[in-house]
C-alpha angles and dihedrals in degrees: 000000000000116000113239112245111247113244117218122193129199109215110193128195143133094230094201084185116356106240141180091271090058090046092050093049093044093051089055091049093046090054094047100046132051093230134007127206108204109209112202106203134208093031092155095055129082114179144109092300093041107039098151127071124234091256092051093050091045089054093048090052096045092050090051095048101049091130092059101054111155094019096087145036126202122221132177121236119193124210117256128195089230123063093210091052090050093049092047090050090054092048091049095044098051140027109223141150102208137027116222113198145138091207118105088203094055089045090054092048092056099036109133091006104071132001111264122213127188114224123227108265130210112227094320095200092053098042102052126133089216090056092046092052089048092052090049091049090052092046091242130141112286105143094094090063095063133053111273092248091054093051089050092048094049092048094044092050096045092248093151092056091046092053091049092047094048092048092052095052 
């Protein structure tokens, strides 16, 4: 009997912060593929759009995916000023068969190189990291949009204050 080839997916996102929409999409991907490499992007940038460090986002994701231990690996992907350089970095950093992304830019970068699949999203307008950061900035309710452990982590580590501070600079 021929052994089935293991399918590995690269799931790329900034996860600023990791929210229920990311969790929903990742669960689908984790069920569909044998292994998932979660690429956390923009690890070399700290600003209003990227208030959390690589290590913080990695922790948020790991805490949210406790039921999937061993099915995924997390890697950091820095930003580059050149798309080709960025794509080549991803190809060198991880061995994968398929790219899973909702980003048109990531899709363009891998076009003709690796198959690109769009994940199933959960109410994309509602579950958006941009929207969550905006709600935090405005001191409005946001906690219900992220897993409980992520809300606790952000509050415990003064993430709300950081987001407000970065957006006022």
